[in-house]
Structures are given as C-alpha cells and as structure tokens.
C-alpha positions in Angstrom: 114.9 115.6 113.0 115.4 112.7 111.2 116.5 110.0 113.6 118.3 106.9 112.9 115.7 103.6 112.3 116.6 101.2 114.9 114.3 98.5 114.7 114.4 95.8 112.1 111.2 96.6 110.1 112.3 100.2 109.9 115.5 99.2 107.9 113.3 96.5 105.9 110.5 99.9 104.9 114.3 101.9 104.3 115.4 98.7 102.2 112.4 98.4 100.4 112.1 102.3 99.4 115.8 101.8 98.0 114.3 98.6 95.5 111.4 100.3 94.4 113.4 103.5 93.3 114.8 101.0 90.5 111.8 98.9 89.8 108.6 99.1 88.3 105.8 96.6 86.7 103.8 97.2 83.6 100.6 95.9 82.1 103.2 93.6 80.1 106.0 92.7 83.1 104.3 92.8 86.5 106.1 93.3 89.7 106.0 90.3 91.8 105.6 91.8 95.1 106.7 89.6 98.4 105.2 90.1 101.8 106.4 88.2 104.8 104.6 88.5 108.5 105.5 86.7 111.1 102.5 83.8 110.4 102.3 84.2 106.5 103.7 84.9 103.2 101.8 86.4 100.5 102.2 88.0 97.0 100.8 90.1 94.5 101.2 90.8 90.8 101.2 94.5 90.1 100.8 96.9 87.2 102.3 100.3 88.9 101.3 102.3 85.6 98.1 102.7 86.7 98.3 101.5 90.1 96.2 98.2 89.6 97.2 94.3 91.9 96.7 91.8 88.4 96.9 88.7 90.8 96.9 87.9 94.6 98.0 84.9 96.4 97.9 84.8 100.3 99.7 81.8 103.0 96.2 81.8 104.6 94.6 79.7 101.5 97.5 77.0 102.3 97.7 74.9 105.5 101.7 74.0 106.6 105.0 75.6 107.8 105.8 79.6 106.1 108.5 77.5 103.7 105.4 75.0 102.5 103.4 78.0 102.0 105.7 79.8 100.4 106.1 76.8 97.9 102.4 77.0 97.7 101.8 80.2 97.1 104.9 80.8 94.2 102.9 78.4 92.5 99.4 79.5 92.9 100.9 82.8 91.8 102.8 81.5 88.8 99.0 80.0 87.5 97.2 83.0 88.1 99.7 85.1 85.6 99.6 82.5 83.1 95.6 82.3 83.1 96.4 86.1 82.2 99.2 85.5 79.5 101.5 86.9 81.7 105.0 85.0 81.7 107.5 87.8 82.3 107.6 89.5 85.7 109.8 91.9 87.7 110.5 90.1 91.1 110.1 92.9 94.1 111.4 91.2 97.3 110.1 93.5 99.6 113.3 95.0 101.2 113.6 91.1 102.7 116.9 88.2 102.5 116.5 86.3 99.1 116.6 83.7 101.2 114.4 80.9 103.1 110.7 82.1 102.2 111.2 84.1 100.0 113.7 81.9 97.7 111.1 79.3 97.7 108.4 81.5 96.7 110.6 82.6 93.8 111.8 79.4 92.9 108.4 78.0 92.8 107.0 80.8 90.1 110.0 80.1 88.0 108.9 75.9 88.4 105.4 77.7 87.2 106.5 79.0 84.2 107.5 82.8 85.0 110.3 84.1 84.1 112.8 86.8 85.8 
C-alpha cells in the first residue's frame, strides 16, 4: 500500500528523484550534486555514464557557519574541476530549494569558473 510521504526528508527524496529523471552527468559535462545536512554542506562532481565521482568537497574541511562552508565548498569544487579540465557542468540541487546554502554554493562555483 502506497502511503503519502509526510516527513520533509521523504518529500525531498521524491523531489530529487523527479529532478534526477531529467538530468544526468557525462565525462565532459558532469553533474554537480549538492547535499545538505544539519551541520555540513557537501558537493560532488559525478559522471553518471560510468557511475564515478570525479571530485568531491565537504564542509568538514572548512570552519564557520553553513553559509560560509557553502561558499568554500563551491570554490573548492570549482578549483578541482578546473584542474581536471572541466568547465561546464549540470547543477543538481538535490531536491533542496534554490536559496541560502545551495545558492551560495552555486554562485561560488560560477565565480570559480564553472558554467551552468
């Protein structure tokens, strides 16, 4: 019996599944996947054709509040991507609203030279 999702995490997972049905990363244009927890923000560059993570950055590596972590993670992931020769990506907000930490991470990645 299918029940209606009630928790925010279940609703986020459903939104993420809907988004992932439309977007996919490749070797030339990987997917920038964002994850938020209660304490940290993290991001990964993923090539979905082979199921491999090309680069990853986590908020544990940086001190400060989550908004500062998000900017640091976005800058770090942009540097890692440029080192691997990646300039364009597909942005996957992970079912989260585009605002706050997610927007700060995306803006920092754009400022670091990634196009999406």
